[in-house]
C-alpha positions as CSV (number, residue, x, y, z in Angstrom):
1,M,4.6,-93.1,-28.1
2,P,3.9,-90.4,-30.5
3,F,6.4,-90.9,-33.2
4,E,5.4,-94.6,-33.4
5,T,2.8,-93.4,-37.1
6,A,0.1,-95.5,-38.2
7,E,2.0,-95.7,-41.6
8,A,3.1,-99.4,-42.7
9,A,7.0,-98.2,-43.7
10,P,8.8,-100.6,-41.7
11,I,11.1,-96.9,-40.2
12,P,7.7,-95.2,-39.2
13,L,10.0,-92.2,-38.9
14,R,12.6,-91.4,-41.4
15,G,13.9,-88.1,-42.8
16,I,16.8,-85.8,-43.9
17,I,18.3,-83.3,-41.0
18,E,20.2,-80.6,-42.3
19,G,22.1,-80.2,-39.2
20,F,25.4,-79.7,-40.5
21,Y,28.4,-77.2,-39.3
22,G,29.4,-74.1,-42.3
23,T,27.3,-72.5,-44.5
24,P,22.9,-73.4,-44.2
25,W,20.8,-74.1,-47.0
26,Q,18.9,-71.4,-48.9
27,M,15.5,-71.1,-48.7
28,Q,15.2,-72.9,-52.4
29,E,17.4,-75.5,-51.9
30,R,15.0,-76.4,-48.8
31,L,11.9,-76.2,-50.8
32,D,13.4,-78.6,-53.4
33,I,14.6,-81.2,-50.7
34,L,11.3,-81.1,-49.1
35,S,10.0,-81.9,-53.4
36,F,12.4,-84.3,-52.6
37,A,12.2,-86.1,-49.8
38,H,8.4,-86.8,-50.4
39,K,9.5,-88.3,-54.2
40,S,12.4,-90.3,-52.1
41,G,9.9,-91.7,-49.9
42,Y,10.8,-89.6,-46.8
43,N,8.2,-88.2,-44.6
44,A,10.4,-86.3,-42.1
45,Y,12.7,-82.9,-41.9
46,I,14.2,-80.9,-39.5
47,Y,15.2,-77.7,-39.7
48,A,18.7,-78.0,-37.6
49,P,21.2,-75.7,-39.1
50,K,24.4,-75.5,-36.4
51,D,25.0,-72.2,-38.1
52,D,21.1,-70.5,-38.1
53,P,21.9,-68.2,-35.0
54,Y,18.5,-68.3,-34.0
55,H,18.7,-72.1,-33.4
56,R,21.7,-72.1,-31.4
57,E,23.6,-69.0,-30.5
58,K,20.6,-67.0,-30.4
59,W,18.2,-69.8,-29.4
60,R,16.5,-67.3,-27.2
61,E,15.7,-64.7,-29.4
62,P,13.1,-64.6,-31.4
63,Y,13.1,-65.0,-35.5
64,P,12.8,-61.8,-37.4
65,A,10.0,-61.1,-39.3
66,D,11.8,-61.7,-43.1
67,K,13.0,-65.0,-41.8
68,L,9.9,-66.3,-39.9
69,A,8.3,-65.4,-43.0
70,E,10.6,-67.9,-44.7
71,L,10.0,-71.0,-41.8
72,G,6.2,-70.4,-42.5
73,Q,6.5,-71.0,-46.2
74,L,8.4,-73.9,-45.7
75,V,6.1,-75.6,-43.5
76,K,3.6,-74.9,-46.0
77,Q,5.7,-76.7,-48.8
78,A,6.0,-79.4,-46.3
79,K,2.6,-80.2,-45.1
80,K,2.3,-79.8,-49.2
81,E,4.5,-82.5,-49.3
82,N,3.5,-84.8,-46.8
83,V,6.4,-84.6,-44.5
84,H,6.7,-83.5,-41.3
85,F,8.1,-80.1,-40.5
86,I,10.6,-81.1,-37.3
87,F,11.3,-77.7,-36.1
88,A,14.9,-77.8,-33.5
89,V,16.2,-75.7,-31.4
90,S,20.3,-76.1,-29.8
91,P,20.1,-74.8,-26.1
92,G,23.2,-76.1,-24.8
93,L,25.6,-73.6,-25.5
94,D,24.3,-71.6,-22.4
95,V,20.6,-73.0,-21.1
96,S,20.6,-72.3,-17.6
97,L,19.0,-75.8,-15.8
98,H,18.4,-75.2,-12.8
99,G,16.9,-72.6,-10.2
100,Y,15.3,-69.2,-11.4
101,K,17.4,-69.0,-14.7
102,S,16.5,-72.5,-15.3
103,L,12.5,-71.3,-15.5
104,Q,13.3,-68.3,-17.4
105,D,14.9,-70.3,-19.7
106,E,11.9,-72.9,-20.2
107,E,9.8,-69.6,-20.8
108,K,11.9,-68.6,-23.5
109,M,12.2,-71.9,-24.8
110,L,8.0,-72.2,-24.7
111,I,7.8,-68.9,-26.4
112,K,10.3,-70.0,-29.7
113,L,8.9,-73.2,-30.0
114,E,4.8,-71.0,-29.8
115,S,6.3,-69.4,-32.4
116,L,6.3,-71.8,-34.8
117,Y,3.8,-73.6,-33.2
118,S,1.4,-70.8,-34.4
119,L,2.7,-71.7,-38.1
120,G,1.7,-75.0,-38.2
121,V,4.3,-76.9,-36.6
122,R,3.8,-79.9,-34.4
123,D,6.8,-82.0,-34.1
124,F,9.9,-80.4,-32.5
125,A,13.3,-81.6,-31.1
126,I,15.8,-80.0,-28.4
127,F,18.8,-80.5,-29.3
128,F,22.5,-81.0,-26.5
129,D,25.3,-81.9,-29.0
130,D,28.4,-81.0,-29.2
131,I,28.6,-79.3,-25.7
132,K,30.9,-79.1,-22.9
133,D,27.8,-79.2,-20.0
134,K,27.2,-82.9,-19.2
135,D,24.6,-82.4,-16.8
136,G,21.6,-85.3,-17.4
137,A,19.6,-84.9,-14.8
138,G,19.3,-81.1,-15.3
139,Q,18.6,-81.7,-19.2
140,A,16.1,-84.5,-18.4
141,A,14.5,-82.4,-16.2
142,F,14.4,-79.5,-19.1
143,L,13.3,-81.4,-21.9
144,N,10.5,-83.2,-19.7
145,H,9.1,-79.5,-18.9
146,I,9.1,-78.0,-22.4
147,Y,7.2,-81.4,-23.5
148,A,4.9,-82.1,-20.7
149,R,3.9,-78.0,-20.9
150,M,3.6,-77.9,-24.8
151,K,1.5,-81.2,-25.0
152,L,-0.7,-80.1,-22.3
153,R,-1.2,-76.7,-24.2
154,H,-1.7,-78.3,-27.5
155,G,-3.2,-82.1,-27.9
156,D,-1.9,-82.6,-31.3
157,L,1.5,-82.0,-30.1
158,G,3.3,-84.9,-33.1
159,N,6.8,-86.3,-32.4
160,F,9.2,-85.0,-29.9
161,L,13.0,-85.7,-30.2
162,T,16.5,-85.1,-28.6
163,V,19.7,-85.9,-29.1
164,P,22.3,-86.1,-25.6
165,T,25.5,-84.4,-25.3
166,E,27.0,-88.1,-25.3
167,Y,25.2,-89.3,-28.1
168,F,27.4,-92.0,-29.9
169,Y,27.4,-95.4,-27.8
170,E,31.7,-95.3,-27.7
171,D,31.1,-91.8,-25.5
172,M,28.1,-93.7,-23.3
173,V,30.2,-96.1,-21.5
174,T,33.1,-96.9,-19.5
175,A,36.2,-99.0,-20.2
176,E,33.6,-102.3,-17.9
177,G,30.8,-101.3,-20.5
178,T,28.4,-99.1,-17.9
179,R,26.6,-96.1,-18.7
180,K,28.9,-93.4,-17.8
181,S,27.6,-90.7,-15.4
182,Y,25.7,-88.5,-18.2
183,T,24.7,-91.1,-19.6
184,D,22.9,-93.2,-16.7
185,A,21.1,-89.3,-15.2
186,F,19.9,-88.6,-19.1
187,A,18.4,-92.0,-19.9
188,K,16.7,-93.1,-16.4
189,N,14.9,-89.5,-16.1
190,L,13.9,-88.9,-19.3
191,N,10.4,-89.3,-20.3
192,P,9.8,-92.3,-22.3
193,H,7.7,-90.2,-25.1
194,I,10.6,-88.4,-26.0
195,L,12.2,-90.0,-28.5
196,V,16.5,-89.7,-28.4
197,L,18.6,-89.7,-31.8
198,Y,22.2,-91.4,-31.5
199,T,25.0,-91.7,-34.4
200,G,25.7,-95.5,-33.5
201,E,29.0,-96.8,-32.6
202,G,30.6,-93.3,-33.4
203,V,30.3,-89.5,-34.8
204,A,30.8,-91.2,-38.2
205,K,31.3,-95.1,-38.3
206,A,29.5,-97.7,-40.2
207,P,28.3,-99.6,-40.3
208,L,25.6,-100.3,-37.7
209,T,24.5,-103.4,-36.7
210,D,21.6,-105.0,-35.6
211,A,23.7,-105.9,-33.0
212,E,25.0,-102.9,-32.3
213,L,21.5,-101.2,-32.3
214,E,20.4,-103.5,-29.7
215,K,23.3,-102.7,-27.6
216,A,22.9,-99.1,-27.7
217,D,18.7,-99.5,-26.7
218,K,19.8,-101.9,-23.6
219,L,22.7,-99.2,-22.4
220,Y,19.4,-96.7,-22.8
221,G,16.0,-98.4,-22.0
222,R,14.1,-97.7,-24.7
223,A,14.4,-98.0,-29.3
224,L,17.2,-95.3,-30.1
225,G,16.6,-93.3,-33.1
226,V,19.7,-92.8,-35.7
227,W,20.6,-89.5,-36.8
228,W,23.7,-91.1,-39.2
229,N,26.1,-88.7,-40.1
230,Y,26.6,-89.1,-44.2
231,P,26.9,-88.0,-46.6
232,V,27.6,-85.1,-44.3
233,T,31.0,-83.6,-45.1
234,D,31.5,-80.4,-42.4
235,Y,34.8,-82.3,-41.0
236,M,36.6,-82.9,-44.1
237,E,34.7,-80.4,-46.7
238,N,37.1,-81.2,-48.8
239,K,36.2,-84.5,-50.2
240,L,32.4,-85.5,-51.4
241,A,30.2,-88.2,-49.9
242,L,28.9,-89.2,-53.4
243,G,28.3,-92.7,-52.5
244,P,25.5,-94.7,-50.8
245,M,24.3,-95.3,-47.1
246,D,26.5,-98.4,-45.5
247,E,25.0,-101.1,-44.3
248,L,21.9,-100.3,-41.2
249,P,20.1,-102.3,-38.9
250,K,17.4,-104.4,-40.3
251,K,15.2,-104.1,-37.6
252,G,14.2,-102.7,-34.4
253,L,15.0,-99.3,-35.7
254,P,11.5,-96.2,-35.1
255,A,13.6,-93.0,-36.9
256,V,16.7,-92.8,-39.2
257,F,17.7,-89.2,-40.2
258,F,20.4,-88.6,-42.5
259,N,22.3,-85.7,-42.1
260,P,23.7,-84.1,-46.0
261,M,26.2,-81.9,-47.2
262,K,25.9,-78.2,-47.4
263,Y,25.9,-79.1,-51.6
264,E,21.8,-79.8,-51.7
265,A,22.0,-81.2,-55.0
266,L,25.2,-83.4,-54.9
267,S,23.5,-84.6,-51.3
268,R,20.9,-86.3,-53.7
269,I,22.4,-89.3,-54.5
270,A,23.6,-90.7,-51.0
271,L,19.9,-89.5,-49.8
272,A,18.2,-91.5,-52.7
273,T,19.6,-94.5,-50.7
274,G,19.2,-93.4,-47.8
275,A,15.3,-93.4,-48.7
276,D,15.2,-96.7,-50.2
277,Y,17.1,-98.1,-47.1
278,A,14.2,-96.6,-45.0
279,K,11.3,-98.3,-47.1
280,D,13.1,-101.8,-47.0
281,P,15.6,-102.0,-44.7
282,A,15.7,-106.0,-45.0
283,H,16.3,-105.8,-48.6
284,Y,18.1,-102.7,-49.4
285,S,21.5,-103.4,-51.8
286,P,23.9,-100.3,-51.0
287,E,25.3,-100.9,-54.6
288,K,22.3,-101.6,-56.2
289,S,20.2,-98.8,-54.3
290,W,23.2,-95.9,-55.7
291,Q,24.1,-97.3,-59.4
292,Q,19.5,-96.7,-59.9
293,A,20.3,-93.4,-57.9
294,V,22.7,-91.7,-60.3
295,C,20.7,-93.2,-63.6
296,K,17.9,-91.8,-62.8
297,Q,19.0,-88.2,-60.9
298,Y,22.0,-87.9,-64.2
299,G,20.8,-89.3,-67.5
300,P,22.3,-89.5,-70.4
301,A,25.7,-88.7,-68.1
302,A,24.8,-90.9,-65.5
303,Q,27.9,-93.7,-66.5
304,D,30.1,-90.7,-66.3
305,M,28.8,-89.9,-63.4
306,L,29.0,-92.7,-62.1
307,L,32.6,-93.9,-62.7
308,F,33.3,-89.8,-60.5
309,A,31.0,-90.3,-57.9
310,A,32.5,-93.8,-57.2
311,N,36.1,-92.1,-56.6
312,S,34.2,-90.4,-53.6
313,R,32.5,-92.6,-51.5
314,H,34.3,-92.9,-48.9
315,L,35.2,-90.4,-45.8
316,E,37.9,-91.2,-43.2
317,N,40.2,-89.5,-40.7
318,D,42.0,-90.3,-36.8
319,W,37.9,-90.4,-35.6
320,A,35.7,-91.1,-38.9
321,N,34.9,-93.8,-41.1
322,I,32.0,-94.2,-43.0
323,G,30.7,-94.5,-46.9
324,L,32.0,-97.3,-49.2
325,P,35.1,-98.0,-50.4
326,D,36.1,-95.3,-53.0
327,D,35.9,-97.2,-56.7
328,P,36.0,-100.8,-56.1
329,D,36.4,-101.7,-59.6
330,F,39.6,-99.6,-60.2
331,Q,40.6,-101.3,-57.2
332,Q,40.2,-104.8,-58.5
333,K,41.4,-104.1,-61.7
334,A,44.8,-102.6,-60.4
335,A,45.0,-105.2,-57.4
336,K,44.9,-108.1,-60.2
337,M,47.8,-106.6,-62.5
338,W,50.0,-105.9,-59.4
339,Q,49.4,-110.2,-58.6
340,S,50.9,-110.3,-61.7
341,W,53.6,-107.5,-62.2
342,P,55.4,-108.2,-63.8
343,N,56.1,-111.6,-65.8
344,G,53.2,-113.4,-64.8
345,R,51.0,-115.4,-67.1
346,T,47.9,-112.6,-67.1
347,F,49.9,-109.5,-66.8
348,A,49.5,-108.3,-70.1
349,E,45.3,-108.8,-69.6
350,D,45.1,-107.6,-66.1
351,Y,47.8,-104.3,-67.3
352,Q,45.4,-103.8,-70.9
353,A,42.3,-103.8,-68.0
354,V,44.0,-100.8,-65.9
355,A,44.4,-99.1,-69.4
356,E,41.0,-99.1,-70.2
357,A,39.8,-98.5,-66.6
358,V,42.1,-95.7,-66.8
359,K,41.0,-94.2,-70.1
360,M,37.7,-94.4,-69.1
361,R,38.0,-92.2,-66.5
362,Q,39.9,-89.3,-68.3
363,R,36.5,-89.3,-70.8
364,S,33.6,-89.1,-68.3
365,A,36.2,-86.3,-66.2
366,V,35.7,-84.5,-69.7
367,K,32.3,-85.2,-70.6
368,L,31.4,-84.2,-66.8
369,Q,32.9,-81.0,-66.9
370,Q,30.4,-80.3,-70.4
371,N,27.3,-81.9,-69.8
372,L,26.5,-81.6,-66.0
373,P,23.8,-79.3,-65.3
374,P,25.4,-76.3,-64.1
375,A,23.8,-76.3,-60.2
376,V,25.7,-78.7,-60.3
377,L,29.0,-78.1,-61.7
378,D,29.2,-75.4,-59.4
379,E,29.2,-77.9,-56.5
380,C,31.6,-80.5,-57.8
381,R,34.1,-78.5,-60.0
382,P,36.9,-78.4,-57.6
383,Q,36.5,-82.4,-57.3
384,L,35.9,-82.7,-61.2
385,L,39.5,-80.9,-61.9
386,Q,40.7,-83.3,-58.8
387,Y,39.4,-86.1,-60.5
388,G,41.0,-85.0,-64.1
389,R,44.3,-84.7,-62.7
390,L,43.8,-88.1,-61.0
391,A,43.1,-89.7,-64.1
392,D,45.7,-88.0,-66.0
393,A,48.2,-88.9,-63.7
394,S,47.0,-92.6,-63.8
395,E,47.9,-92.7,-67.7
396,T,51.1,-91.4,-66.6
397,A,51.5,-94.0,-64.0
398,R,50.6,-97.2,-66.3
399,L,52.7,-95.7,-69.3
400,L,55.6,-95.6,-66.9
401,L,55.0,-99.1,-65.7
402,S,54.9,-100.2,-69.6
403,A,58.6,-98.3,-69.6
404,K,60.0,-99.9,-66.4
405,K,59.2,-103.5,-67.4
406,Q,60.3,-102.7,-70.9
407,G,63.3,-101.1,-69.0
408,K,63.2,-97.9,-71.2
409,A,65.5,-96.0,-69.4
410,V,65.2,-92.9,-71.4
411,Q,61.4,-93.2,-71.4
412,V,61.2,-94.4,-67.6
413,R,63.2,-90.8,-66.5
414,S,60.7,-88.9,-68.9
415,L,57.6,-90.2,-67.8
416,Q,58.7,-90.4,-63.7
417,Q,59.6,-86.4,-64.1
418,K,56.1,-85.6,-66.1
419,L,54.7,-87.9,-63.7
420,A,56.5,-85.9,-60.5
421,Y,55.1,-82.8,-61.6
422,E,51.2,-83.9,-61.8
423,K,51.5,-85.3,-58.3
424,K,52.6,-81.6,-57.5
425,V,49.8,-80.1,-58.5
426,I,47.2,-82.6,-56.9
427,E,49.0,-82.2,-54.1
428,Q,47.9,-78.2,-54.4
429,H,45.0,-78.9,-54.9
430,K,44.3,-81.2,-52.1
431,K,43.7,-78.7,-49.5
432,E,40.2,-78.2,-52.0
433,A,39.6,-81.4,-53.3
434,T,40.1,-85.0,-52.5
435,L,39.3,-88.0,-53.6
436,S,39.9,-91.8,-54.9
437,E,42.9,-92.3,-52.1
438,Q,42.5,-95.6,-52.0
439,A,41.9,-96.5,-55.6
440,M,44.2,-94.0,-58.6
441,G,45.8,-92.0,-55.6
442,A,46.9,-95.8,-54.3
443,F,48.1,-97.0,-58.1
444,I,50.3,-94.0,-58.9
445,Q,52.0,-94.3,-55.9
446,R,52.5,-98.1,-56.5
447,A,53.7,-97.3,-59.8
448,E,55.8,-94.2,-59.1
449,A,57.5,-96.8,-56.4
450,A,57.7,-100.2,-58.1
451,E,61.3,-101.4,-59.4
452,T,62.0,-101.8,-63.6
453,A,61.4,-105.2,-64.3
454,A,64.6,-105.5,-67.1
455,G,66.8,-104.5,-63.6
456,S,67.8,-100.9,-62.7
457,V,66.8,-97.7,-65.2
458,H,71.4,-97.5,-65.2
459,D,71.3,-101.4,-66.3
460,A,68.7,-101.1,-68.4
461,E,70.8,-98.2,-70.8
């Protein structure tokens, strides 16, 4: 099969997919990521920016000369870096799959792919994700015709990939666990040489186990590749994804692609860990890989960056749940302190550990604003400022706990007023920057709600 390479890596095809919504990367960012891909051990990059009109909305139209020249430059750079440049088109919004119009659209697609073939592209993808039409048989036939005609024309055609409309497991099966009609038709009719990518159990849901992968492979009757939606944040742009990749399958994966943020420089933390995983799935250690990536990328600022990045790893909403927990070190220290609050034997020691942790985070917020490279600072300034606000509010919350424990009513009221103001400012900036919800954020909330140890504030007076 064309996606099985001669390389000895556990995952044959491993790469980065520029597949997010919003402002696409610029030319220099793509050149930089190709260099990063080679140095990190990736061997593929998929060009699939959702908001490139010629990739999706205007897929039938040829690229303007200047854009085609840019793509040609990227293809040359990819070859130089020994990275497969996979060109993707997403025609699903309005492609015709039956009758004469379908034949016309096949010709339009072939013209589009040929224009990239002439630039040196040998690997292609056609995606049908995020659309309403669920014609599995029609999509499969369209893909089969394009693949067969490209293969007939070009003996050196490389990988050919697709993403179905039902692209995560929970959307592929009925309540009884059988294939839905779309997935059934798509899977039965698709040429076995076309590699199917899916996103796991959900759109952005972790972890993905070997058992879950095997279950999906059996559903499709072939080995599926993975499009992993981390560190992408196009559905939650106020938070950065600065953690490692979760645990992923250790065997049986033909391909894995990681979807990054619109922030190319900051995406490299997670992407570096993804490269470690793809090179050696059986021995991948998320926390170890993450620490190594930050230390390698941020040098003298690494320890401060580790503290900041730790507070922005987990993404969760009503349908997404991905990324390791935020700041587990702080969460553990706070949990231990709460266990001994207010009069436990180890409270003084536990309280001091939290105090030191808060001060470290306060200092790191200041130092990073001074020491981060300008390009990185531009990408994370709102979140870094919010990180500083949370650290300062955590310090106020810590002092409030001390005053509550000692029953100092006047000090309690003063600190409560200060904390209320700090929380208000944090809330005002949440639309642009959110982080540390279950770490410093949770600590602040619990400290504010904690009872005064010496009785009510009124009694303490």
